All heavy atoms as an XYZ file, in Angstrom:
747
protein
N      -5.145    -21.909    -44.513
C      -3.880    -21.404    -44.996
C      -4.082    -20.135    -45.832
O      -3.359    -19.171    -45.669
C      -3.188    -22.500    -45.791
C      -1.894    -22.049    -46.333
C      -1.210    -23.135    -47.088
N      -0.072    -22.555    -47.759
C       0.878    -23.222    -48.267
N       0.848    -24.530    -48.230
N       1.872    -22.639    -48.859
N      -5.057    -20.152    -46.723
C      -5.282    -18.974    -47.554
C      -5.833    -17.809    -46.723
O      -5.577    -16.646    -47.056
C      -6.215    -19.302    -48.712
O      -7.421    -19.837    -48.249
N      -6.552    -18.113    -45.647
C      -7.034    -17.052    -44.766
C      -5.854    -16.314    -44.140
O      -5.841    -15.084    -44.069
C      -7.928    -17.638    -43.656
O      -8.984    -18.370    -44.261
C      -8.510    -16.556    -42.779
N      -4.862    -17.067    -43.698
C      -3.675    -16.444    -43.099
C      -2.917    -15.618    -44.129
O      -2.418    -14.529    -43.814
C      -2.778    -17.518    -42.506
N      -2.820    -16.094    -45.358
C      -2.110    -15.340    -46.399
C      -2.799    -14.011    -46.690
O      -2.140    -12.979    -46.815
C      -2.007    -16.181    -47.672
C      -1.080    -17.388    -47.598
C      -1.173    -18.208    -48.879
C       0.344    -16.947    -47.357
N      -4.116    -14.026    -46.796
C      -4.852    -12.782    -47.033
C      -4.685    -11.844    -45.844
O      -4.494    -10.629    -46.013
C      -6.342    -13.078    -47.314
C      -7.163    -11.803    -47.339
C      -6.493    -13.823    -48.624
N      -4.709    -12.380    -44.632
C      -4.539    -11.549    -43.431
C      -3.162    -10.899    -43.412
O      -3.034     -9.702    -43.136
C      -4.719    -12.392    -42.175
O      -6.008    -12.943    -42.145
N      -2.125    -11.685    -43.700
C      -0.771    -11.131    -43.703
C      -0.589    -10.099    -44.817
O       0.095     -9.095    -44.641
C       0.272    -12.236    -43.828
C       0.436    -13.037    -42.568
C       0.385    -14.407    -42.589
C       0.629    -12.406    -41.335
C       0.524    -15.144    -41.432
C       0.770    -13.135    -40.171
C       0.720    -14.509    -40.222
N      -1.213    -10.331    -45.965
C      -1.123     -9.363    -47.061
C      -1.784     -8.045    -46.660
O      -1.250     -6.965    -46.941
C      -1.775     -9.932    -48.322
N      -2.924     -8.107    -45.988
C      -3.600     -6.883    -45.536
C      -2.770     -6.157    -44.481
O      -2.664     -4.924    -44.506
C      -4.984     -7.213    -44.992
S      -6.158     -7.614    -46.291
N      -2.179     -6.902    -43.558
C      -1.328     -6.271    -42.545
C      -0.114     -5.612    -43.187
O       0.277     -4.505    -42.805
C      -0.880     -7.301    -41.511
C      -1.901     -7.644    -40.447
C      -1.397     -8.780    -39.567
C      -2.211     -6.437    -39.589
N       0.482     -6.297    -44.149
C       1.627     -5.716    -44.846
C       1.229     -4.419    -45.538
O       1.970     -3.434    -45.512
C       2.188     -6.725    -45.849
N       0.059     -4.407    -46.165
C      -0.407     -3.182    -46.835
C      -0.621     -2.061    -45.830
O      -0.256     -0.912    -46.064
C      -1.684     -3.446    -47.620
C      -2.376     -2.182    -47.996
C      -3.525     -1.696    -47.475
C      -1.930     -1.203    -48.944
N      -3.825     -0.492    -48.043
C      -2.854     -0.162    -48.951
C      -0.824     -1.118    -49.784
C      -2.734      0.944    -49.760
C      -0.704      0.001    -50.595
C      -1.645      1.006    -50.576
N      -1.231     -2.383    -44.680
C      -1.509     -1.353    -43.686
C      -0.225     -0.712    -43.169
O      -0.174      0.487    -42.904
C      -2.321     -1.938    -42.530
C      -3.763     -2.310    -42.872
C      -4.411     -3.024    -41.693
C      -4.571     -1.096    -43.256
N       0.844     -1.524    -43.013
C       2.106     -0.974    -42.530
C       2.913     -0.293    -43.633
O       3.686      0.617    -43.362
C       2.955     -2.069    -41.880
C       2.460     -2.457    -40.521
C       1.949     -3.718    -40.284
C       2.497     -1.565    -39.464
C       1.489     -4.076    -39.036
C       2.034     -1.912    -38.212
C       1.534     -3.172    -37.996
N       2.730     -0.710    -44.884
C       3.558     -0.188    -45.974
C       2.914      0.956    -46.738
O       3.580      1.589    -47.556
C       3.881     -1.324    -46.940
N       1.661      1.262    -46.514
C       0.963      2.270    -47.323
C       1.598      3.651    -47.204
O       1.835      4.318    -48.211
C      -0.509      2.326    -46.923
N       1.881      4.087    -46.008
C       2.452      5.425    -45.811
C       3.861      5.530    -46.398
O       4.154      6.482    -47.121
C       2.449      5.757    -44.321
C       2.770      7.173    -44.011
C       1.542      8.011    -44.095
C       1.781      9.329    -43.412
N       0.610     10.129    -43.383
N       4.767      4.574    -46.115
C       6.095      4.662    -46.732
C       6.051      4.606    -48.261
O       6.829      5.291    -48.926
C       6.849      3.457    -46.165
C       6.165      3.140    -44.892
C       4.737      3.511    -45.106
N       5.133      3.820    -48.813
C       5.011      3.764    -50.267
C       4.525      5.096    -50.831
O       4.966      5.526    -51.900
C       4.079      2.636    -50.687
C       4.619      1.221    -50.515
C       3.550      0.196    -50.845
C       5.840      1.007    -51.379
N       3.633      5.757    -50.121
C       3.159      7.066    -50.564
C       4.298      8.084    -50.524
O       4.398      8.943    -51.406
C       1.998      7.527    -49.695
N       5.159      7.980    -49.509
C       6.297      8.889    -49.440
C       7.279      8.637    -50.579
O       7.895      9.562    -51.090
C       7.005      8.754    -48.087
C       6.162      9.296    -46.956
O       5.291     10.124    -47.157
N       6.412      8.803    -45.756
N       7.450      7.380    -50.979
C       8.329      7.051    -52.100
C       7.787      7.571    -53.422
O       8.553      7.863    -54.340
C       8.528      5.536    -52.202
C       9.442      4.906    -51.156
C       9.438      3.395    -51.311
C      10.849      5.451    -51.280
N       6.486      7.694    -53.524
C       5.866      8.109    -54.782
C       5.837      9.618    -54.957
O       5.378     10.099    -55.988
C       4.449      7.548    -54.862
N       6.322     10.377    -53.993
C       6.303     11.846    -54.103
C       7.133     12.289    -55.302
O       8.237     11.839    -55.520
C       6.846     12.483    -52.844
C       5.925     12.294    -51.678
C       6.176     13.332    -50.608
N       5.464     12.985    -49.397
C       4.198     13.267    -49.182
N       3.498     13.874    -50.089
N       3.622     12.925    -48.050
N       6.559     13.194    -56.078
C       7.238     13.722    -57.245
C       7.089     12.868    -58.490
O       7.660     13.165    -59.521
N       6.295     11.789    -58.395
C       6.088     10.930    -59.557
C       4.655     11.095    -60.058
O       3.854     11.812    -59.464
C       6.344      9.443    -59.221
O       5.365      9.016    -58.274
C       7.724      9.238    -58.635
N       4.371     10.398    -61.128
C       3.035     10.455    -61.716
C       2.000      9.843    -60.768
O       0.845     10.253    -60.728
C       3.033      9.712    -63.074
C       1.660      9.725    -63.700
C       4.063     10.312    -64.002
N       2.408      8.869    -59.969
C       1.485      8.146    -59.090
C       1.302      8.810    -57.725
O       0.726      8.211    -56.823
C       1.994      6.719    -58.879
C       2.059      5.843    -60.122
C       2.704      4.521    -59.776
C       0.677      5.644    -60.694
N       1.769     10.038    -57.584
C       1.729     10.685    -56.270
C       0.313     10.813    -55.720
O       0.051     10.449    -54.574
C       2.365     12.068    -56.363
C       2.396     12.799    -55.037
C       3.106     14.133    -55.131
O       3.470     14.554    -56.243
O       3.275     14.758    -54.080
N      -0.620     11.268    -56.532
C      -1.999     11.459    -56.039
C      -2.665     10.126    -55.722
O      -3.397     10.006    -54.742
C      -2.820     12.233    -57.064
C      -2.255     13.634    -57.287
C      -3.170     14.433    -58.118
N      -3.917     15.269    -57.165
C      -4.974     15.950    -57.470
N      -5.471     15.918    -58.685
N      -5.577     16.679    -56.580
N      -2.432      9.126    -56.545
C      -3.015      7.799    -56.300
C      -2.449      7.215    -55.013
O      -3.176      6.668    -54.178
C      -2.749      6.854    -57.492
C      -3.203      5.447    -57.179
C      -3.409      7.383    -58.744
N      -1.127      7.335    -54.833
C      -0.493      6.790    -53.634
C      -0.952      7.512    -52.378
O      -1.184      6.884    -51.340
C       1.024      6.872    -53.770
N      -1.116      8.830    -52.441
C      -1.596      9.574    -51.278
C      -3.022      9.183    -50.924
O      -3.364      9.024    -49.757
C      -1.514     11.075    -51.539
C      -0.126     11.640    -51.464
C      -0.096     13.131    -51.749
O      -1.184     13.718    -51.973
O       1.002     13.690    -51.763
N      -3.865      9.030    -51.935
C      -5.245      8.603    -51.679
C      -5.313      7.211    -51.099
O      -6.086      6.933    -50.180
N      -4.481      6.305    -51.624
C      -4.460      4.931    -51.098
C      -3.947      4.914    -49.677
O      -4.435      4.141    -48.836
C      -3.603      4.045    -51.994
N      -2.964      5.748    -49.361
C      -2.438      5.802    -47.993
C      -3.453      6.421    -47.042
O      -3.567      6.016    -45.896
C      -1.138      6.593    -47.960
N      -4.197      7.395    -47.523
C      -5.188      8.067    -46.677
C      -6.330      7.114    -46.322
O      -6.859      7.139    -45.218
C      -5.721      9.299    -47.392
C      -6.539     10.185    -46.499
C      -6.872     11.499    -47.158
N      -5.644     12.255    -47.372
C      -5.422     13.020    -48.430
N      -6.330     13.128    -49.373
N      -4.300     13.690    -48.552
N      -6.729      6.293    -47.278
C      -7.832      5.355    -47.058
C      -7.320      3.925    -47.038
O      -7.908      3.027    -47.629
C      -8.887      5.531    -48.153
C      -9.499      6.892    -48.181
C      -9.164      7.806    -49.169
C     -10.384      7.279    -47.197
C      -9.719      9.068    -49.191
C     -10.944      8.542    -47.211
C     -10.607      9.440    -48.207
N      -6.209      3.687    -46.329
C      -5.561      2.381    -46.371
C      -6.430      1.273    -45.786
O      -6.407      0.153    -46.277
C      -4.201      2.425    -45.699
C      -4.212      2.790    -44.250
C      -2.798      2.911    -43.725
C      -2.812      3.405    -42.299
N      -1.470      3.601    -41.806
N      -7.213      1.555    -44.772
C      -8.078      0.519    -44.205
C      -9.169      0.126    -45.196
O      -9.487     -1.046    -45.346
C      -8.690      0.996    -42.895
N      -9.723      1.125    -45.876
C     -10.747      0.844    -46.871
C     -10.168      0.068    -48.050
O     -10.791     -0.864    -48.558
C     -11.375      2.157    -47.341
C     -12.607      2.048    -48.216
C     -13.726      1.341    -47.481
C     -13.066      3.426    -48.651
N      -8.959      0.436    -48.469
C      -8.295     -0.284    -49.557
C      -8.020     -1.726    -49.139
O      -8.229     -2.664    -49.908
C      -6.988      0.439    -49.969
C      -6.171     -0.403    -50.926
C      -7.311      1.783    -50.585
N      -7.561     -1.938    -47.900
C      -7.301     -3.288    -47.411
C      -8.585     -4.104    -47.343
O      -8.592     -5.289    -47.688
C      -6.640     -3.233    -46.035
N      -9.674     -3.490    -46.917
C     -10.956     -4.183    -46.857
C     -11.417     -4.597    -48.251
O     -11.822     -5.745    -48.467
C     -12.001     -3.287    -46.193
C     -13.410     -3.850    -46.099
C     -13.436     -5.019    -45.138
C     -14.376     -2.782    -45.658
N     -11.341     -3.675    -49.200
C     -11.754     -3.978    -50.569
C     -10.857     -5.054    -51.179
O     -11.345     -5.995    -51.810
C     -11.719     -2.703    -51.416
C     -12.101     -2.928    -52.842
C     -13.422     -3.146    -53.192
C     -11.140     -2.949    -53.843
C     -13.780     -3.372    -54.507
C     -11.480     -3.173    -55.158
C     -12.807     -3.382    -55.501
N      -9.548     -4.928    -50.979
C      -8.616     -5.909    -51.554
C      -8.827     -7.290    -50.943
O      -8.776     -8.298    -51.656
C      -7.182     -5.454    -51.340
N      -9.084     -7.354    -49.643
C      -9.309     -8.661    -49.024
C     -10.607     -9.282    -49.510
O     -10.699    -10.497    -49.679
C      -9.301     -8.549    -47.500
O     -10.381     -7.761    -47.063
N     -11.622     -8.454    -49.763
C     -12.880     -8.984    -50.302
C     -12.667     -9.535    -51.706
O     -13.171    -10.609    -52.049
C     -13.950     -7.908    -50.307
N     -11.903     -8.821    -52.522
C     -11.618     -9.297    -53.873
C     -10.797    -10.573    -53.822
O     -11.082    -11.542    -54.541
C     -10.895     -8.202    -54.691
C     -10.358     -8.750    -55.981
C     -11.834     -7.041    -54.952
N      -9.776    -10.602    -52.964
C      -8.948    -11.807    -52.838
C      -9.767    -12.994    -52.346
O      -9.594    -14.114    -52.816
C      -7.788    -11.554    -51.876
C      -6.633    -10.733    -52.411
C      -5.649    -10.426    -51.290
C      -5.927    -11.466    -53.526
N     -10.641    -12.747    -51.390
C     -11.415    -13.840    -50.807
C     -12.389    -14.445    -51.812
O     -12.676    -15.641    -51.763
C     -12.174    -13.353    -49.580
N     -12.888    -13.642    -52.729
C     -13.891    -14.168    -53.662
C     -13.306    -14.663    -54.972
O     -13.897    -15.525    -55.610
C     -14.945    -13.086    -53.975
O     -14.290    -11.930    -54.497
C     -15.737    -12.739    -52.738
N     -12.157    -14.159    -55.379
C     -11.623    -14.549    -56.685
C     -10.374    -15.410    -56.588
O     -10.346    -16.536    -57.075
C     -11.297    -13.302    -57.535
O     -10.355    -12.497    -56.843
C     -12.544    -12.510    -57.833
N      -9.343    -14.899    -55.968
C      -8.054    -15.580    -55.988
C      -7.999    -16.721    -54.977
O      -7.481    -17.792    -55.267
C      -6.930    -14.569    -55.714
C      -6.926    -13.525    -56.830
C      -5.582    -15.243    -55.617
C      -6.008    -12.366    -56.588
N      -8.509    -16.509    -53.785
C      -8.418    -17.507    -52.722
C      -9.814    -17.886    -52.248
O     -10.253    -17.455    -51.184
C      -7.592    -16.958    -51.564
N     -10.530    -18.723    -53.001
C     -11.901    -19.040    -52.590
C     -11.989    -19.879    -51.320
O     -13.059    -20.048    -50.772
C     -12.467    -19.803    -53.791
C     -11.281    -20.318    -54.508
C     -10.161    -19.359    -54.241
N     -10.864    -20.375    -50.804
C     -10.895    -21.176    -49.580
C     -10.879    -20.356    -48.314
O     -10.838    -20.906    -47.223
N     -10.912    -19.044    -48.429
C     -10.860    -18.190    -47.247
C     -12.184    -18.279    -46.502
O     -13.248    -18.081    -47.080
C     -10.567    -16.726    -47.640
C     -10.663    -15.818    -46.431
C      -9.208    -16.615    -48.274
N     -12.103    -18.599    -45.219
C     -13.322    -18.673    -44.421
C     -13.616    -17.283    -43.868
O     -12.803    -16.707    -43.167
C     -13.159    -19.682    -43.289
O     -12.041    -19.356    -42.505
N     -14.766    -16.756    -44.210
C     -15.128    -15.409    -43.797
C     -15.947    -15.463    -42.515
O     -15.596    -14.881    -41.516
C     -15.908    -14.687    -44.922
C     -16.296    -13.301    -44.485
C     -15.077    -14.642    -46.183
N     -17.039    -16.175    -42.529
C     -17.906    -16.305    -41.366
C     -18.335    -17.760    -41.292
O     -18.646    -18.380    -42.309
C     -19.151    -15.395    -41.505
C     -20.123    -15.611    -40.361
C     -18.754    -13.948    -41.590
N     -18.372    -18.281    -40.092
C     -18.851    -19.646    -39.915
C     -20.368    -19.708    -40.054
O     -21.014    -18.785    -40.544
N     -20.936    -20.793    -39.603
C     -22.383    -20.950    -39.700
C     -23.072    -19.995    -38.730
O     -22.727    -19.919    -37.553
C     -22.774    -22.388    -39.360
C     -24.241    -22.662    -39.514
C     -24.582    -24.110    -39.206
O     -23.717    -24.969    -39.343
O     -25.734    -24.352    -38.819
N     -24.032    -19.246    -39.214
C     -24.765    -18.282    -38.394
C     -26.061    -18.937    -37.941
O     -26.855    -19.392    -38.766
C     -25.068    -16.997    -39.197
C     -25.867    -16.016    -38.348
C     -23.782    -16.365    -39.699
N     -26.310    -19.013    -36.631
C     -27.540    -19.631    -36.153
C     -28.767    -18.825    -36.571
O     -28.723    -17.595    -36.615
C     -27.390    -19.659    -34.638
C     -26.304    -18.708    -34.320
C     -25.459    -18.552    -35.540
N     -29.828    -19.519    -36.857
C     -31.066    -18.879    -37.286
C     -31.989    -18.662    -36.088
O     -31.965    -19.420    -35.128
C     -31.792    -19.753    -38.319
C     -30.984    -19.998    -39.571
C     -30.764    -18.720    -40.367
O     -31.671    -17.922    -40.512
N     -29.566    -18.540    -40.875
N     -32.807    -17.627    -36.155
C     -33.808    -17.380    -35.118
C     -33.246    -16.662    -33.908
O     -32.076    -16.305    -33.841
N     -34.107    -16.450    -32.935
C     -33.743    -15.769    -31.705
C     -33.330    -16.767    -30.637
O     -33.786    -17.911    -30.640
C     -34.932    -14.948    -31.198
C     -35.401    -13.822    -32.124
C     -36.691    -13.230    -31.592
C     -34.332    -12.770    -32.248
N     -32.488    -16.371    -29.707
C     -32.136    -17.278    -28.608
C     -33.331    -17.481    -27.689
O     -34.224    -16.628    -27.621
C     -31.001    -16.547    -27.891
C     -31.132    -15.129    -28.270
C     -31.769    -15.114    -29.634
N     -33.371    -18.584    -26.979
C     -34.510    -18.827    -26.090
C     -34.520    -17.840    -24.919
O     -33.474    -17.396    -24.449
C     -34.283    -20.256    -25.589
C     -32.822    -20.496    -25.758
C     -32.396    -19.681    -26.936
N     -35.713    -17.527    -24.459
C     -35.862    -16.621    -23.320
C     -35.668    -17.430    -22.043
O     -36.234    -18.511    -21.882
C     -37.262    -15.974    -23.318
C     -37.415    -15.113    -24.566
C     -37.472    -15.152    -22.054
C     -38.791    -14.534    -24.733
N     -34.838    -16.901    -21.131
C     -34.634    -17.585    -19.853
C     -34.502    -16.554    -18.750
O     -34.115    -15.413    -18.993
C     -33.400    -18.476    -19.911
C     -32.101    -17.729    -20.111
C     -30.925    -18.672    -20.098
C     -29.639    -17.849    -20.165
N     -28.470    -18.662    -20.026
N     -34.811    -16.945    -17.546
C     -34.702    -16.069    -16.397
C     -33.304    -16.181    -15.818
O     -32.698    -17.247    -15.803
C     -35.722    -16.451    -15.333
C     -37.178    -16.189    -15.693
C     -38.094    -16.755    -14.619
C     -37.401    -14.697    -15.839
N     -32.798    -15.066    -15.329
C     -31.498    -15.049    -14.702
C     -31.623    -15.661    -13.313
O     -32.446    -15.226    -12.508
C     -30.990    -13.612    -14.617
C     -29.525    -13.548    -14.291
O     -28.864    -14.600    -14.281
O     -29.035    -12.425    -14.053
N     -30.826    -16.682    -13.037
C     -30.956    -17.379    -11.757
C     -29.929    -16.921    -10.736
O     -29.802    -17.514     -9.672
C     -30.840    -18.917    -11.960
C     -32.028    -19.431    -12.737
C     -29.546    -19.282    -12.630
N     -29.176    -15.871    -11.039
C     -28.202    -15.370    -10.072
C     -28.906    -14.639     -8.948
O     -29.857    -13.900     -9.167
C     -27.215    -14.418    -10.744
C     -26.279    -15.010    -11.784
C     -25.465    -13.903    -12.421
C     -25.372    -16.040    -11.177
N     -28.412    -14.826     -7.750
C     -28.975    -14.090     -6.618
C     -28.459    -12.657     -6.658
O     -27.570    -12.309     -7.425
C     -28.567    -14.758     -5.306
O     -27.183    -14.600     -5.100
N     -29.000    -11.829     -5.806
C     -28.602    -10.427     -5.773
C     -27.132    -10.282     -5.389
O     -26.412     -9.459     -5.947
C     -29.488     -9.647     -4.774
O     -30.850     -9.844     -5.136
C     -29.169     -8.174     -4.794
N     -26.674    -11.094     -4.442
C     -25.270    -11.027     -4.035
C     -24.344    -11.391     -5.189
O     -23.313    -10.755     -5.396
C     -25.025    -11.974     -2.856
C     -25.664    -11.524     -1.561
C     -25.460    -12.555     -0.462
O     -24.693    -13.526     -0.691
O     -26.048    -12.393      0.603
N     -24.707    -12.419     -5.958
C     -23.883    -12.829     -7.093
C     -23.860    -11.753     -8.168
O     -22.830    -11.503     -8.792
C     -24.392    -14.143     -7.675
C     -24.193    -15.336     -6.765
C     -24.796    -16.596     -7.355
O     -24.758    -16.744     -8.590
O     -25.299    -17.416     -6.583
N     -24.990    -11.109     -8.382
C     -25.036    -10.032     -9.367
C     -24.120     -8.886     -8.958
O     -23.378     -8.341     -9.768
C     -26.452     -9.500     -9.519
C     -27.355    -10.400    -10.274
C     -28.681     -9.741    -10.495
N     -29.641    -10.739    -10.936
C     -30.927    -10.587    -10.925
N     -31.452     -9.473    -10.484
N     -31.730    -11.543    -11.351
N     -24.170     -8.510     -7.693
C     -23.319     -7.424     -7.204
C     -21.857     -7.808     -7.344
O     -21.031     -7.013     -7.800
C     -23.673     -7.064     -5.742
C     -22.652     -6.106     -5.150
C     -25.062     -6.469     -5.677
N     -21.498     -9.033     -6.970
C     -20.111     -9.484     -7.077
C     -19.639     -9.502     -8.526
O     -18.482     -9.186     -8.809
C     -19.953    -10.878     -6.462
C     -20.049    -10.903     -4.956
C     -20.012    -12.322     -4.409
O     -19.789    -13.265     -5.192
O     -20.215    -12.475     -3.197
N     -20.510     -9.875     -9.440
C     -20.126     -9.945    -10.848
C     -20.043     -8.567    -11.494
O     -19.198     -8.330    -12.357
C     -21.114    -10.807    -11.633
C     -20.968    -12.272    -11.316
O     -19.922    -12.729    -10.891
N     -22.038    -13.021    -11.518
N     -20.907     -7.652    -11.097
C     -20.999     -6.366    -11.793
C     -20.212     -5.254    -11.120
O     -19.894     -4.251    -11.763
C     -22.467     -5.961    -11.911
C     -23.245     -6.882    -12.813
S     -25.031     -6.672    -12.846
C     -25.285     -4.957    -12.819
N     -19.853     -5.394     -9.862
C     -19.193     -4.323     -9.131
C     -17.844     -3.910     -9.723
O     -17.599     -2.707     -9.875
C     -19.046     -4.703     -7.653
C     -18.589     -3.586     -6.735
C     -19.611     -2.460     -6.742
C     -18.398     -4.109     -5.329
N     -16.943     -4.821    -10.090
C     -15.657     -4.375    -10.647
C     -15.830     -3.575    -11.942
O     -15.191     -2.527    -12.115
C     -14.897     -5.679    -10.899
C     -15.536     -6.685    -10.020
C     -16.967     -6.272     -9.903
N     -16.669     -4.040    -12.846
C     -16.896     -3.310    -14.089
C     -17.541     -1.963    -13.853
O     -17.162     -0.962    -14.469
N     -18.506     -1.911    -12.946
C     -19.181     -0.647    -12.639
C     -18.208      0.337    -12.000
O     -18.243      1.534    -12.294
C     -20.368     -0.906    -11.718
N     -17.328     -0.156    -11.147
C     -16.344      0.723    -10.515
C     -15.381      1.289    -11.558
O     -15.043      2.475    -11.519
C     -15.572     -0.038     -9.438
N     -14.948      0.460    -12.516
C     -14.059      0.942    -13.573
C     -14.734      1.993    -14.444
O     -14.130      3.004    -14.797
C     -13.572     -0.222    -14.426
C     -12.495     -1.095    -13.792
C     -12.199     -2.290    -14.672
C     -11.239     -0.296    -13.562
N     -15.980      1.779    -14.772
C     -16.712      2.765    -15.569
C     -16.827      4.074    -14.798
O     -16.627      5.164    -15.361
C     -18.109      2.228    -15.961
C     -18.974      3.322    -16.542
C     -17.972      1.083    -16.944
N     -17.131      3.991    -13.524
C     -17.242      5.206    -12.701
C     -15.915      5.950    -12.640
O     -15.882      7.186    -12.738
C     -17.731      4.836    -11.301
N     -14.813      5.232    -12.509
C     -13.490      5.868    -12.454
C     -13.166      6.546    -13.785
O     -12.694      7.680    -13.824
C     -12.413      4.835    -12.062
C     -12.597      4.423    -10.600
C     -11.009      5.390    -12.289
C     -11.753      3.247    -10.181
N     -13.440      5.873    -14.884
C     -13.164      6.437    -16.206
C     -13.982      7.700    -16.428
O     -13.483      8.719    -16.916
C     -13.411      5.398    -17.313
C     -13.408      6.051    -18.680
C     -12.388      4.292    -17.242
N     -15.257      7.671    -16.071
C     -16.111      8.856    -16.247
C     -15.637      9.983    -15.349
O     -15.571     11.144    -15.778
C     -17.584      8.501    -15.945
C     -18.433      9.741    -15.857
C     -18.117      7.557    -17.003
N     -15.246      9.664    -14.137
C     -14.767     10.682    -13.214
C     -13.485     11.328    -13.728
O     -13.358     12.549    -13.752
C     -14.528     10.053    -11.820
C     -13.967     11.007    -10.814
C     -14.746     12.013    -10.274
C     -12.648     10.902    -10.410
C     -14.239     12.890     -9.347
C     -12.126     11.771     -9.478
C     -12.918     12.778     -8.951
N     -12.540     10.515    -14.182
C     -11.276     11.048    -14.689
C     -11.481     11.829    -15.988
O     -10.872     12.883    -16.192
C     -10.257      9.895    -14.891
C      -9.018     10.372    -15.605
C      -9.877      9.294    -13.541
N     -12.354     11.351    -16.845
C     -12.565     12.052    -18.124
C     -13.303     13.377    -17.917
O     -13.269     14.236    -18.796
C     -13.329     11.165    -19.098
O     -14.647     10.949    -18.648
N     -13.958     13.570    -16.790
C     -14.646     14.830    -16.556
C     -13.648     15.965    -16.312
O     -13.995     17.126    -16.463
C     -15.585     14.705    -15.357
O     -14.855     14.527    -14.144
N     -12.412     15.635    -15.968
C     -11.377     16.656    -15.767
C     -10.657     17.002    -17.056
O      -9.911     17.966    -17.103
C     -10.349     16.180    -14.735
C     -10.902     16.119    -13.354
C     -11.149     14.898    -12.746
C     -11.198     17.271    -12.646
C     -11.666     14.828    -11.470
C     -11.715     17.222    -11.380
C     -11.952     15.994    -10.777
N     -10.848     16.220    -18.108
C     -10.123     16.470    -19.368
C     -10.747     17.581    -20.176
O     -11.807     18.030    -20.026
C     -10.109     15.198    -20.209
């Protein structure tokens, strides 16, 4: 529950930063508001870190991280299966590179 609250608060900040900076024009807080709006993602990241560690300690940041390296295994796909699996992605990459060469 607290994870969702912190997430919604960060989203609200990301959407409201620019309008709040526009409201602060001509006031004492104009430079602070412009800086906060310019670096709104960084401000949201910092604020969520502070919220997660102080106000809402129940926020789950990362689950359990496995230790060590994954086991080494051989790929058992045949050549035909590899081509079938990789061909659509390879074709999309080729199309994107071809189209971007005209830009």
